[in-house]
mmCIF file of the N, C-alpha and C atoms, coordinates in Angstrom:
data_MODEL
# 
_entry.id   MODEL 
# 
loop_
_atom_site.group_PDB 
_atom_site.id 
_atom_site.type_symbol 
_atom_site.label_atom_id 
_atom_site.label_alt_id 
_atom_site.label_comp_id 
_atom_site.label_asym_id 
_atom_site.label_entity_id 
_atom_site.label_seq_id 
_atom_site.pdbx_PDB_ins_code 
_atom_site.Cartn_x 
_atom_site.Cartn_y 
_atom_site.Cartn_z 
_atom_site.occupancy 
_atom_site.B_iso_or_equiv 
_atom_site.pdbx_formal_charge 
_atom_site.auth_seq_id 
_atom_site.auth_comp_id 
_atom_site.auth_asym_id 
_atom_site.auth_atom_id 
_atom_site.pdbx_PDB_model_num 
ATOM 1   N N  . MET A 1 1  ? 73.726  -3.978  96.494  1.00 0.00 ? 1  MET A N  1 
ATOM 2   C CA . MET A 1 1  ? 72.835  -5.081  96.761  1.00 0.00 ? 1  MET A CA 1 
ATOM 3   C C  . MET A 1 1  ? 71.407  -4.665  96.424  1.00 0.00 ? 1  MET A C  1 
ATOM 4   N N  . ILE A 1 2  ? 70.700  -5.498  95.750  1.00 0.00 ? 2  ILE A N  1 
ATOM 5   C CA . ILE A 1 2  ? 69.324  -5.216  95.372  1.00 0.00 ? 2  ILE A CA 1 
ATOM 6   C C  . ILE A 1 2  ? 68.412  -5.692  96.491  1.00 0.00 ? 2  ILE A C  1 
ATOM 7   N N  . SER A 1 3  ? 67.618  -4.778  97.028  1.00 0.00 ? 3  SER A N  1 
ATOM 8   C CA . SER A 1 3  ? 66.727  -5.104  98.143  1.00 0.00 ? 3  SER A CA 1 
ATOM 9   C C  . SER A 1 3  ? 65.422  -5.692  97.622  1.00 0.00 ? 3  SER A C  1 
ATOM 10  N N  . MET A 1 4  ? 65.019  -6.799  98.200  1.00 0.00 ? 4  MET A N  1 
ATOM 11  C CA . MET A 1 4  ? 63.770  -7.462  97.835  1.00 0.00 ? 4  MET A CA 1 
ATOM 12  C C  . MET A 1 4  ? 62.740  -7.316  98.957  1.00 0.00 ? 4  MET A C  1 
ATOM 13  N N  . LYS A 1 5  ? 62.793  -6.208  99.656  1.00 0.00 ? 5  LYS A N  1 
ATOM 14  C CA . LYS A 1 5  ? 61.892  -5.983  100.780 1.00 0.00 ? 5  LYS A CA 1 
ATOM 15  C C  . LYS A 1 5  ? 60.436  -6.029  100.311 1.00 0.00 ? 5  LYS A C  1 
ATOM 16  N N  . GLY A 1 6  ? 59.646  -6.834  101.003 1.00 0.00 ? 6  GLY A N  1 
ATOM 17  C CA . GLY A 1 6  ? 58.224  -6.948  100.688 1.00 0.00 ? 6  GLY A CA 1 
ATOM 18  C C  . GLY A 1 6  ? 57.887  -7.954  99.600  1.00 0.00 ? 6  GLY A C  1 
ATOM 19  N N  . CYS A 1 7  ? 58.885  -8.595  99.031  1.00 0.00 ? 7  CYS A N  1 
ATOM 20  C CA . CYS A 1 7  ? 58.648  -9.578  97.973  1.00 0.00 ? 7  CYS A CA 1 
ATOM 21  C C  . CYS A 1 7  ? 58.399  -10.947 98.607  1.00 0.00 ? 7  CYS A C  1 
ATOM 22  N N  . HIS A 1 8  ? 57.403  -11.668 98.121  1.00 0.00 ? 8  HIS A N  1 
ATOM 23  C CA . HIS A 1 8  ? 57.021  -12.952 98.699  1.00 0.00 ? 8  HIS A CA 1 
ATOM 24  C C  . HIS A 1 8  ? 57.718  -14.137 98.047  1.00 0.00 ? 8  HIS A C  1 
ATOM 25  N N  . PHE A 1 9  ? 58.569  -13.876 97.075  1.00 0.00 ? 9  PHE A N  1 
ATOM 26  C CA . PHE A 1 9  ? 59.306  -14.936 96.387  1.00 0.00 ? 9  PHE A CA 1 
ATOM 27  C C  . PHE A 1 9  ? 60.787  -14.803 96.706  1.00 0.00 ? 9  PHE A C  1 
ATOM 28  N N  . PRO A 1 10 ? 61.533  -15.891 96.594  1.00 0.00 ? 10 PRO A N  1 
ATOM 29  C CA . PRO A 1 10 ? 62.983  -15.813 96.827  1.00 0.00 ? 10 PRO A CA 1 
ATOM 30  C C  . PRO A 1 10 ? 63.651  -14.866 95.826  1.00 0.00 ? 10 PRO A C  1 
ATOM 31  N N  . LYS A 1 11 ? 64.721  -14.257 96.259  1.00 0.00 ? 11 LYS A N  1 
ATOM 32  C CA . LYS A 1 11 ? 65.446  -13.287 95.438  1.00 0.00 ? 11 LYS A CA 1 
ATOM 33  C C  . LYS A 1 11 ? 65.908  -13.900 94.118  1.00 0.00 ? 11 LYS A C  1 
ATOM 34  N N  . ASP A 1 12 ? 66.391  -15.132 94.162  1.00 0.00 ? 12 ASP A N  1 
ATOM 35  C CA . ASP A 1 12 ? 66.878  -15.791 92.948  1.00 0.00 ? 12 ASP A CA 1 
ATOM 36  C C  . ASP A 1 12 ? 65.775  -15.945 91.905  1.00 0.00 ? 12 ASP A C  1 
ATOM 37  N N  . VAL A 1 13 ? 64.580  -16.262 92.353  1.00 0.00 ? 13 VAL A N  1 
ATOM 38  C CA . VAL A 1 13 ? 63.448  -16.463 91.443  1.00 0.00 ? 13 VAL A CA 1 
ATOM 39  C C  . VAL A 1 13 ? 63.087  -15.137 90.767  1.00 0.00 ? 13 VAL A C  1 
ATOM 40  N N  . VAL A 1 14 ? 63.018  -14.080 91.543  1.00 0.00 ? 14 VAL A N  1 
ATOM 41  C CA . VAL A 1 14 ? 62.648  -12.764 91.004  1.00 0.00 ? 14 VAL A CA 1 
ATOM 42  C C  . VAL A 1 14 ? 63.697  -12.285 90.006  1.00 0.00 ? 14 VAL A C  1 
ATOM 43  N N  . LEU A 1 15 ? 64.957  -12.369 90.383  1.00 0.00 ? 15 LEU A N  1 
ATOM 44  C CA . LEU A 1 15 ? 66.018  -11.897 89.490  1.00 0.00 ? 15 LEU A CA 1 
ATOM 45  C C  . LEU A 1 15 ? 66.109  -12.745 88.228  1.00 0.00 ? 15 LEU A C  1 
ATOM 46  N N  . TYR A 1 16 ? 65.873  -14.056 88.345  1.00 0.00 ? 16 TYR A N  1 
ATOM 47  C CA . TYR A 1 16 ? 65.860  -14.924 87.168  1.00 0.00 ? 16 TYR A CA 1 
ATOM 48  C C  . TYR A 1 16 ? 64.759  -14.495 86.208  1.00 0.00 ? 16 TYR A C  1 
ATOM 49  N N  . ALA A 1 17 ? 63.572  -14.235 86.734  1.00 0.00 ? 17 ALA A N  1 
ATOM 50  C CA . ALA A 1 17 ? 62.443  -13.841 85.889  1.00 0.00 ? 17 ALA A CA 1 
ATOM 51  C C  . ALA A 1 17 ? 62.703  -12.493 85.218  1.00 0.00 ? 17 ALA A C  1 
ATOM 52  N N  . VAL A 1 18 ? 63.230  -11.542 85.974  1.00 0.00 ? 18 VAL A N  1 
ATOM 53  C CA . VAL A 1 18 ? 63.516  -10.213 85.407  1.00 0.00 ? 18 VAL A CA 1 
ATOM 54  C C  . VAL A 1 18 ? 64.590  -10.332 84.334  1.00 0.00 ? 18 VAL A C  1 
ATOM 55  N N  . TYR A 1 19 ? 65.660  -11.067 84.629  1.00 0.00 ? 19 TYR A N  1 
ATOM 56  C CA . TYR A 1 19 ? 66.723  -11.253 83.645  1.00 0.00 ? 19 TYR A CA 1 
ATOM 57  C C  . TYR A 1 19 ? 66.199  -11.919 82.380  1.00 0.00 ? 19 TYR A C  1 
ATOM 58  N N  . PHE A 1 20 ? 65.409  -12.970 82.559  1.00 0.00 ? 20 PHE A N  1 
ATOM 59  C CA . PHE A 1 20 ? 64.881  -13.705 81.416  1.00 0.00 ? 20 PHE A CA 1 
ATOM 60  C C  . PHE A 1 20 ? 64.010  -12.797 80.549  1.00 0.00 ? 20 PHE A C  1 
ATOM 61  N N  . TYR A 1 21 ? 63.183  -11.974 81.183  1.00 0.00 ? 21 TYR A N  1 
ATOM 62  C CA . TYR A 1 21 ? 62.315  -11.073 80.425  1.00 0.00 ? 21 TYR A CA 1 
ATOM 63  C C  . TYR A 1 21 ? 63.145  -10.031 79.664  1.00 0.00 ? 21 TYR A C  1 
ATOM 64  N N  . LEU A 1 22 ? 64.161  -9.488  80.316  1.00 0.00 ? 22 LEU A N  1 
ATOM 65  C CA . LEU A 1 22 ? 64.972  -8.455  79.671  1.00 0.00 ? 22 LEU A CA 1 
ATOM 66  C C  . LEU A 1 22 ? 65.886  -9.016  78.584  1.00 0.00 ? 22 LEU A C  1 
ATOM 67  N N  . ARG A 1 23 ? 66.352  -10.227 78.770  1.00 0.00 ? 23 ARG A N  1 
ATOM 68  C CA . ARG A 1 23 ? 67.306  -10.805 77.833  1.00 0.00 ? 23 ARG A CA 1 
ATOM 69  C C  . ARG A 1 23 ? 66.647  -11.372 76.582  1.00 0.00 ? 23 ARG A C  1 
ATOM 70  N N  . TYR A 1 24 ? 65.491  -11.981 76.732  1.00 0.00 ? 24 TYR A N  1 
ATOM 71  C CA . TYR A 1 24 ? 64.813  -12.632 75.621  1.00 0.00 ? 24 TYR A CA 1 
ATOM 72  C C  . TYR A 1 24 ? 63.483  -11.932 75.362  1.00 0.00 ? 24 TYR A C  1 
ATOM 73  N N  . THR A 1 25 ? 63.043  -11.976 74.140  1.00 0.00 ? 25 THR A N  1 
ATOM 74  C CA . THR A 1 25 ? 61.791  -11.308 73.782  1.00 0.00 ? 25 THR A CA 1 
ATOM 75  C C  . THR A 1 25 ? 60.628  -12.261 74.031  1.00 0.00 ? 25 THR A C  1 
ATOM 76  N N  . VAL A 1 26 ? 60.159  -12.274 75.261  1.00 0.00 ? 26 VAL A N  1 
ATOM 77  C CA . VAL A 1 26 ? 59.009  -13.099 75.635  1.00 0.00 ? 26 VAL A CA 1 
ATOM 78  C C  . VAL A 1 26 ? 57.947  -12.197 76.255  1.00 0.00 ? 26 VAL A C  1 
ATOM 79  N N  . SER A 1 27 ? 56.711  -12.621 76.145  1.00 0.00 ? 27 SER A N  1 
ATOM 80  C CA . SER A 1 27 ? 55.626  -11.878 76.785  1.00 0.00 ? 27 SER A CA 1 
ATOM 81  C C  . SER A 1 27 ? 55.548  -12.300 78.248  1.00 0.00 ? 27 SER A C  1 
ATOM 82  N N  . TYR A 1 28 ? 54.803  -11.539 79.032  1.00 0.00 ? 28 TYR A N  1 
ATOM 83  C CA . TYR A 1 28 ? 54.623  -11.885 80.437  1.00 0.00 ? 28 TYR A CA 1 
ATOM 84  C C  . TYR A 1 28 ? 53.891  -13.217 80.583  1.00 0.00 ? 28 TYR A C  1 
ATOM 85  N N  . ARG A 1 29 ? 52.957  -13.484 79.695  1.00 0.00 ? 29 ARG A N  1 
ATOM 86  C CA . ARG A 1 29 ? 52.233  -14.766 79.762  1.00 0.00 ? 29 ARG A CA 1 
ATOM 87  C C  . ARG A 1 29 ? 53.149  -15.935 79.393  1.00 0.00 ? 29 ARG A C  1 
ATOM 88  N N  . ASP A 1 30 ? 54.029  -15.729 78.425  1.00 0.00 ? 30 ASP A N  1 
ATOM 89  C CA . ASP A 1 30 ? 55.003  -16.770 78.093  1.00 0.00 ? 30 ASP A CA 1 
ATOM 90  C C  . ASP A 1 30 ? 55.963  -16.996 79.256  1.00 0.00 ? 30 ASP A C  1 
ATOM 91  N N  . LEU A 1 31 ? 56.381  -15.919 79.879  1.00 0.00 ? 31 LEU A N  1 
ATOM 92  C CA . LEU A 1 31 ? 57.273  -16.036 81.027  1.00 0.00 ? 31 LEU A CA 1 
ATOM 93  C C  . LEU A 1 31 ? 56.577  -16.727 82.190  1.00 0.00 ? 31 LEU A C  1 
ATOM 94  N N  . GLU A 1 32 ? 55.282  -16.486 82.337  1.00 0.00 ? 32 GLU A N  1 
ATOM 95  C CA . GLU A 1 32 ? 54.487  -17.176 83.361  1.00 0.00 ? 32 GLU A CA 1 
ATOM 96  C C  . GLU A 1 32 ? 54.544  -18.696 83.127  1.00 0.00 ? 32 GLU A C  1 
ATOM 97  N N  . GLU A 1 33 ? 54.420  -19.111 81.872  1.00 0.00 ? 33 GLU A N  1 
ATOM 98  C CA . GLU A 1 33 ? 54.491  -20.535 81.538  1.00 0.00 ? 33 GLU A CA 1 
ATOM 99  C C  . GLU A 1 33 ? 55.889  -21.102 81.771  1.00 0.00 ? 33 GLU A C  1 
ATOM 100 N N  . ILE A 1 34 ? 56.906  -20.328 81.421  1.00 0.00 ? 34 ILE A N  1 
ATOM 101 C CA . ILE A 1 34 ? 58.292  -20.764 81.623  1.00 0.00 ? 34 ILE A CA 1 
ATOM 102 C C  . ILE A 1 34 ? 58.562  -20.969 83.113  1.00 0.00 ? 34 ILE A C  1 
ATOM 103 N N  . MET A 1 35 ? 58.095  -20.041 83.930  1.00 0.00 ? 35 MET A N  1 
ATOM 104 C CA . MET A 1 35 ? 58.303  -20.154 85.376  1.00 0.00 ? 35 MET A CA 1 
ATOM 105 C C  . MET A 1 35 ? 57.518  -21.354 85.924  1.00 0.00 ? 35 MET A C  1 
ATOM 106 N N  . ALA A 1 36 ? 56.314  -21.606 85.389  1.00 0.00 ? 36 ALA A N  1 
ATOM 107 C CA . ALA A 1 36 ? 55.513  -22.751 85.835  1.00 0.00 ? 36 ALA A CA 1 
ATOM 108 C C  . ALA A 1 36 ? 56.217  -24.066 85.502  1.00 0.00 ? 36 ALA A C  1 
ATOM 109 N N  . GLU A 1 37 ? 56.897  -24.126 84.353  1.00 0.00 ? 37 GLU A N  1 
ATOM 110 C CA . GLU A 1 37 ? 57.658  -25.315 83.988  1.00 0.00 ? 37 GLU A CA 1 
ATOM 111 C C  . GLU A 1 37 ? 58.788  -25.580 84.972  1.00 0.00 ? 37 GLU A C  1 
ATOM 112 N N  . ARG A 1 38 ? 59.255  -24.519 85.609  1.00 0.00 ? 38 ARG A N  1 
ATOM 113 C CA . ARG A 1 38 ? 60.332  -24.636 86.591  1.00 0.00 ? 38 ARG A CA 1 
ATOM 114 C C  . ARG A 1 38 ? 59.804  -24.758 88.020  1.00 0.00 ? 38 ARG A C  1 
ATOM 115 N N  . GLY A 1 39 ? 58.476  -24.920 88.144  1.00 0.00 ? 39 GLY A N  1 
ATOM 116 C CA . GLY A 1 39 ? 57.874  -25.157 89.450  1.00 0.00 ? 39 GLY A CA 1 
ATOM 117 C C  . GLY A 1 39 ? 57.505  -23.916 90.236  1.00 0.00 ? 39 GLY A C  1 
ATOM 118 N N  . VAL A 1 40 ? 57.492  -22.755 89.595  1.00 0.00 ? 40 VAL A N  1 
ATOM 119 C CA . VAL A 1 40 ? 57.149  -21.507 90.270  1.00 0.00 ? 40 VAL A CA 1 
ATOM 120 C C  . VAL A 1 40 ? 55.817  -21.003 89.716  1.00 0.00 ? 40 VAL A C  1 
ATOM 121 N N  . GLN A 1 41 ? 54.803  -20.990 90.549  1.00 0.00 ? 41 GLN A N  1 
ATOM 122 C CA . GLN A 1 41 ? 53.490  -20.486 90.142  1.00 0.00 ? 41 GLN A CA 1 
ATOM 123 C C  . GLN A 1 41 ? 53.419  -18.996 90.441  1.00 0.00 ? 41 GLN A C  1 
ATOM 124 N N  . VAL A 1 42 ? 53.470  -18.194 89.399  1.00 0.00 ? 42 VAL A N  1 
ATOM 125 C CA . VAL A 1 42 ? 53.426  -16.737 89.549  1.00 0.00 ? 42 VAL A CA 1 
ATOM 126 C C  . VAL A 1 42 ? 52.561  -16.170 88.436  1.00 0.00 ? 42 VAL A C  1 
ATOM 127 N N  . ASP A 1 43 ? 51.803  -15.141 88.749  1.00 0.00 ? 43 ASP A N  1 
ATOM 128 C CA . ASP A 1 43 ? 50.900  -14.514 87.795  1.00 0.00 ? 43 ASP A CA 1 
ATOM 129 C C  . ASP A 1 43 ? 51.671  -13.557 86.882  1.00 0.00 ? 43 ASP A C  1 
ATOM 130 N N  . HIS A 1 44 ? 51.193  -13.398 85.645  1.00 0.00 ? 44 HIS A N  1 
ATOM 131 C CA . HIS A 1 44 ? 51.857  -12.500 84.705  1.00 0.00 ? 44 HIS A CA 1 
ATOM 132 C C  . HIS A 1 44 ? 51.831  -11.054 85.194  1.00 0.00 ? 44 HIS A C  1 
ATOM 133 N N  . ALA A 1 45 ? 50.825  -10.673 85.968  1.00 0.00 ? 45 ALA A N  1 
ATOM 134 C CA . ALA A 1 45 ? 50.777  -9.312  86.513  1.00 0.00 ? 45 ALA A CA 1 
ATOM 135 C C  . ALA A 1 45 ? 51.887  -9.099  87.546  1.00 0.00 ? 45 ALA A C  1 
ATOM 136 N N  . ALA A 1 46 ? 52.189  -10.136 88.328  1.00 0.00 ? 46 ALA A N  1 
ATOM 137 C CA . ALA A 1 46 ? 53.298  -10.040 89.287  1.00 0.00 ? 46 ALA A CA 1 
ATOM 138 C C  . ALA A 1 46 ? 54.625  -9.925  88.543  1.00 0.00 ? 46 ALA A C  1 
ATOM 139 N N  . LEU A 1 47 ? 54.764  -10.658 87.450  1.00 0.00 ? 47 LEU A N  1 
ATOM 140 C CA . LEU A 1 47 ? 55.983  -10.562 86.646  1.00 0.00 ? 47 LEU A CA 1 
ATOM 141 C C  . LEU A 1 47 ? 56.160  -9.151  86.110  1.00 0.00 ? 47 LEU A C  1 
ATOM 142 N N  . ASN A 1 48 ? 55.069  -8.562  85.666  1.00 0.00 ? 48 ASN A N  1 
ATOM 143 C CA . ASN A 1 48 ? 55.112  -7.188  85.174  1.00 0.00 ? 48 ASN A CA 1 
ATOM 144 C C  . ASN A 1 48 ? 55.595  -6.243  86.270  1.00 0.00 ? 48 ASN A C  1 
ATOM 145 N N  . SER A 1 49 ? 55.055  -6.382  87.460  1.00 0.00 ? 49 SER A N  1 
ATOM 146 C CA . SER A 1 49 ? 55.458  -5.481  88.547  1.00 0.00 ? 49 SER A CA 1 
ATOM 147 C C  . SER A 1 49 ? 56.921  -5.705  88.929  1.00 0.00 ? 49 SER A C  1 
ATOM 148 N N  . TRP A 1 50 ? 57.400  -6.957  88.862  1.00 0.00 ? 50 TRP A N  1 
ATOM 149 C CA . TRP A 1 50 ? 58.811  -7.219  89.149  1.00 0.00 ? 50 TRP A CA 1 
ATOM 150 C C  . TRP A 1 50 ? 59.711  -6.532  88.133  1.00 0.00 ? 50 TRP A C  1 
ATOM 151 N N  . VAL A 1 51 ? 59.358  -6.633  86.861  1.00 0.00 ? 51 VAL A N  1 
ATOM 152 C CA . VAL A 1 51 ? 60.176  -6.023  85.814  1.00 0.00 ? 51 VAL A CA 1 
ATOM 153 C C  . VAL A 1 51 ? 60.192  -4.510  85.979  1.00 0.00 ? 51 VAL A C  1 
ATOM 154 N N  . VAL A 1 52 ? 59.040  -3.920  86.230  1.00 0.00 ? 52 VAL A N  1 
ATOM 155 C CA . VAL A 1 52 ? 58.964  -2.464  86.402  1.00 0.00 ? 52 VAL A CA 1 
ATOM 156 C C  . VAL A 1 52 ? 59.769  -2.025  87.626  1.00 0.00 ? 52 VAL A C  1 
ATOM 157 N N  . LYS A 1 53 ? 59.676  -2.780  88.708  1.00 0.00 ? 53 LYS A N  1 
ATOM 158 C CA . LYS A 1 53 ? 60.322  -2.394  89.967  1.00 0.00 ? 53 LYS A CA 1 
ATOM 159 C C  . LYS A 1 53 ? 61.826  -2.683  89.973  1.00 0.00 ? 53 LYS A C  1 
ATOM 160 N N  . PHE A 1 54 ? 62.233  -3.848  89.479  1.00 0.00 ? 54 PHE A N  1 
ATOM 161 C CA . PHE A 1 54 ? 63.610  -4.279  89.657  1.00 0.00 ? 54 PHE A CA 1 
ATOM 162 C C  . PHE A 1 54 ? 64.527  -4.082  88.455  1.00 0.00 ? 54 PHE A C  1 
ATOM 163 N N  . SER A 1 55 ? 64.006  -3.885  87.255  1.00 0.00 ? 55 SER A N  1 
ATOM 164 C CA . SER A 1 55 ? 64.887  -3.740  86.099  1.00 0.00 ? 55 SER A CA 1 
ATOM 165 C C  . SER A 1 55 ? 65.779  -2.499  86.182  1.00 0.00 ? 55 SER A C  1 
ATOM 166 N N  . PRO A 1 56 ? 65.307  -1.340  86.700  1.00 0.00 ? 56 PRO A N  1 
ATOM 167 C CA . PRO A 1 56 ? 66.249  -0.220  86.842  1.00 0.00 ? 56 PRO A CA 1 
ATOM 168 C C  . PRO A 1 56 ? 67.390  -0.528  87.818  1.00 0.00 ? 56 PRO A C  1 
ATOM 169 N N  . MET A 1 57 ? 67.099  -1.273  88.873  1.00 0.00 ? 57 MET A N  1 
ATOM 170 C CA . MET A 1 57 ? 68.134  -1.645  89.844  1.00 0.00 ? 57 MET A CA 1 
ATOM 171 C C  . MET A 1 57 ? 69.138  -2.611  89.219  1.00 0.00 ? 57 MET A C  1 
ATOM 172 N N  . VAL A 1 58 ? 68.638  -3.557  88.447  1.00 0.00 ? 58 VAL A N  1 
ATOM 173 C CA . VAL A 1 58 ? 69.519  -4.512  87.779  1.00 0.00 ? 58 VAL A CA 1 
ATOM 174 C C  . VAL A 1 58 ? 70.411  -3.776  86.780  1.00 0.00 ? 58 VAL A C  1 
ATOM 175 N N  . ALA A 1 59 ? 69.840  -2.852  86.031  1.00 0.00 ? 59 ALA A N  1 
ATOM 176 C CA . ALA A 1 59 ? 70.610  -2.087  85.045  1.00 0.00 ? 59 ALA A CA 1 
ATOM 177 C C  . ALA A 1 59 ? 71.672  -1.224  85.723  1.00 0.00 ? 59 ALA A C  1 
ATOM 178 N N  . ALA A 1 60 ? 71.315  -0.567  86.816  1.00 0.00 ? 60 ALA A N  1 
ATOM 179 C CA . ALA A 1 60 ? 72.273  0.279   87.534  1.00 0.00 ? 60 ALA A CA 1 
ATOM 180 C C  . ALA A 1 60 ? 73.415  -0.553  88.101  1.00 0.00 ? 60 ALA A C  1 
ATOM 181 N N  . ARG A 1 61 ? 73.088  -1.707  88.635  1.00 0.00 ? 61 ARG A N  1 
ATOM 182 C CA . ARG A 1 61 ? 74.130  -2.582  89.190  1.00 0.00 ? 61 ARG A CA 1 
ATOM 183 C C  . ARG A 1 61 ? 75.051  -3.097  88.084  1.00 0.00 ? 61 ARG A C  1 
ATOM 184 N N  . ALA A 1 62 ? 74.489  -3.461  86.958  1.00 0.00 ? 62 ALA A N  1 
ATOM 185 C CA . ALA A 1 62 ? 75.302  -3.929  85.833  1.00 0.00 ? 62 ALA A CA 1 
ATOM 186 C C  . ALA A 1 62 ? 76.200  -2.807  85.318  1.00 0.00 ? 62 ALA A C  1 
ATOM 187 N N  . GLN A 1 63 ? 75.681  -1.595  85.254  1.00 0.00 ? 63 GLN A N  1 
ATOM 188 C CA . GLN A 1 63 ? 76.454  -0.444  84.788  1.00 0.00 ? 63 GLN A CA 1 
ATOM 189 C C  . GLN A 1 63 ? 77.623  -0.155  85.726  1.00 0.00 ? 63 GLN A C  1 
ATOM 190 N N  . SER A 1 64 ? 77.394  -0.286  87.038  1.00 0.00 ? 64 SER A N  1 
ATOM 191 C CA . SER A 1 64 ? 78.455  -0.001  87.997  1.00 0.00 ? 64 SER A CA 1 
ATOM 192 C C  . SER A 1 64 ? 79.569  -1.044  87.945  1.00 0.00 ? 64 SER A C  1 
ATOM 193 N N  . LYS A 1 65 ? 79.251  -2.261  87.525  1.00 0.00 ? 65 LYS A N  1 
ATOM 194 C CA . LYS A 1 65 ? 80.255  -3.323  87.447  1.00 0.00 ? 65 LYS A CA 1 
ATOM 195 C C  . LYS A 1 65 ? 80.965  -3.370  86.099  1.00 0.00 ? 65 LYS A C  1 
ATOM 196 N N  . LYS A 1 66 ? 80.506  -2.554  85.165  1.00 0.00 ? 66 LYS A N  1 
ATOM 197 C CA . LYS A 1 66 ? 81.085  -2.552  83.831  1.00 0.00 ? 66 LYS A CA 1 
ATOM 198 C C  . LYS A 1 66 ? 82.496  -1.964  83.865  1.00 0.00 ? 66 LYS A C  1 
ATOM 199 N N  . ARG A 1 67 ? 83.409  -2.599  83.178  1.00 0.00 ? 67 ARG A N  1 
ATOM 200 C CA . ARG A 1 67 ? 84.781  -2.095  83.126  1.00 0.00 ? 67 ARG A CA 1 
ATOM 201 C C  . ARG A 1 67 ? 84.853  -0.879  82.217  1.00 0.00 ? 67 ARG A C  1 
ATOM 202 N N  . PRO A 1 68 ? 85.754  0.037   82.511  1.00 0.00 ? 68 PRO A N  1 
ATOM 203 C CA . PRO A 1 68 ? 85.917  1.184   81.610  1.00 0.00 ? 68 PRO A CA 1 
ATOM 204 C C  . PRO A 1 68 ? 86.454  0.722   80.255  1.00 0.00 ? 68 PRO A C  1 
ATOM 205 N N  . THR A 1 69 ? 86.029  1.381   79.223  1.00 0.00 ? 69 THR A N  1 
ATOM 206 C CA . THR A 1 69 ? 86.472  1.010   77.882  1.00 0.00 ? 69 THR A CA 1 
ATOM 207 C C  . THR A 1 69 ? 87.833  1.613   77.589  1.00 0.00 ? 69 THR A C  1 
ATOM 208 N N  . GLN A 1 70 ? 88.522  1.015   76.652  1.00 0.00 ? 70 GLN A N  1 
ATOM 209 C CA . GLN A 1 70 ? 89.835  1.510   76.245  1.00 0.00 ? 70 GLN A CA 1 
ATOM 210 C C  . GLN A 1 70 ? 89.651  2.642   75.238  1.00 0.00 ? 70 GLN A C  1 
ATOM 211 N N  . LYS A 1 71 ? 90.748  3.192   74.802  1.00 0.00 ? 71 LYS A N  1 
ATOM 212 C CA . LYS A 1 71 ? 90.704  4.258   73.802  1.00 0.00 ? 71 LYS A CA 1 
ATOM 213 C C  . LYS A 1 71 ? 90.101  3.717   72.505  1.00 0.00 ? 71 LYS A C  1 
ATOM 214 N N  . SER A 1 72 ? 89.623  4.615   71.708  1.00 0.00 ? 72 SER A N  1 
ATOM 215 C CA . SER A 1 72 ? 89.048  4.238   70.421  1.00 0.00 ? 72 SER A CA 1 
ATOM 216 C C  . SER A 1 72 ? 90.123  3.621   69.526  1.00 0.00 ? 72 SER A C  1 
ATOM 217 N N  . TRP A 1 73 ? 89.725  2.667   68.701  1.00 0.00 ? 73 TRP A N  1 
ATOM 218 C CA . TRP A 1 73 ? 90.664  2.064   67.763  1.00 0.00 ? 73 TRP A CA 1 
ATOM 219 C C  . TRP A 1 73 ? 91.128  3.086   66.750  1.00 0.00 ? 73 TRP A C  1 
ATOM 220 N N  . LYS A 1 74 ? 90.282  4.086   66.470  1.00 0.00 ? 74 LYS A N  1 
ATOM 221 C CA . LYS A 1 74 ? 90.679  5.144   65.533  1.00 0.00 ? 74 LYS A CA 1 
ATOM 222 C C  . LYS A 1 74 ? 91.830  5.946   66.118  1.00 0.00 ? 74 LYS A C  1 
ATOM 223 N N  . MET A 1 75 ? 91.774  6.198   67.412  1.00 0.00 ? 75 MET A N  1 
ATOM 224 C CA . MET A 1 75 ? 92.827  6.939   68.096  1.00 0.00 ? 75 MET A CA 1 
ATOM 225 C C  . MET A 1 75 ? 94.133  6.159   68.026  1.00 0.00 ? 75 MET A C  1 
ATOM 226 N N  . ASP A 1 76 ? 94.080  4.845   68.271  1.00 0.00 ? 76 ASP A N  1 
ATOM 227 C CA . ASP A 1 76 ? 95.263  4.010   68.224  1.00 0.00 ? 76 ASP A CA 1 
ATOM 228 C C  . ASP A 1 76 ? 95.862  3.974   66.825  1.00 0.00 ? 76 ASP A C  1 
ATOM 229 N N  . GLU A 1 77 ? 95.011  3.951   65.819  1.00 0.00 ? 77 GLU A N  1 
ATOM 230 C CA . GLU A 1 77 ? 95.487  3.892   64.443  1.00 0.00 ? 77 GLU A CA 1 
ATOM 231 C C  . GLU A 1 77 ? 96.248  5.161   64.063  1.00 0.00 ? 77 GLU A C  1 
ATOM 232 N N  . THR A 1 78 ? 95.738  6.321   64.491  1.00 0.00 ? 78 THR A N  1 
ATOM 233 C CA . THR A 1 78 ? 96.395  7.579   64.137  1.00 0.00 ? 78 THR A CA 1 
ATOM 234 C C  . THR A 1 78 ? 97.725  7.733   64.870  1.00 0.00 ? 78 THR A C  1 
ATOM 235 N N  . LEU A 1 79 ? 97.848  7.158   66.064  1.00 0.00 ? 79 LEU A N  1 
ATOM 236 C CA . LEU A 1 79 ? 99.086  7.257   66.803  1.00 0.00 ? 79 LEU A CA 1 
ATOM 237 C C  . LEU A 1 79 ? 100.173 6.366   66.215  1.00 0.00 ? 79 LEU A C  1 
ATOM 238 N N  . SER A 1 80 ? 99.797  5.254   65.643  1.00 0.00 ? 80 SER A N  1 
ATOM 239 C CA . SER A 1 80 ? 100.779 4.328   65.088  1.00 0.00 ? 80 SER A CA 1 
ATOM 240 C C  . SER A 1 80 ? 101.360 4.793   63.755  1.00 0.00 ? 80 SER A C  1 
ATOM 241 N N  . ASN A 1 81 ? 100.700 5.714   63.072  1.00 0.00 ? 81 ASN A N  1 
ATOM 242 C CA . ASN A 1 81 ? 101.191 6.198   61.768  1.00 0.00 ? 81 ASN A CA 1 
ATOM 243 C C  . ASN A 1 81 ? 102.207 7.248   61.905  1.00 0.00 ? 81 ASN A C  1 
# 
């Protein structure tokens, strides 16, 4: 679970902004405008601090939920011959 202790915005808003920044190539000022269109008034400096603070946690959580990969296709090909 990602802790949002001390954050003044709802968890969903923060995670949405961090995800959006990491997934798409937008600047903090563009993301500020995108969030304003959705009714959230947040400064680009706050967005920067959210990305710096929460992106490692988001990445670690995503990595832990990732399924293990199967054997290499090259390995399978050599076994079938």
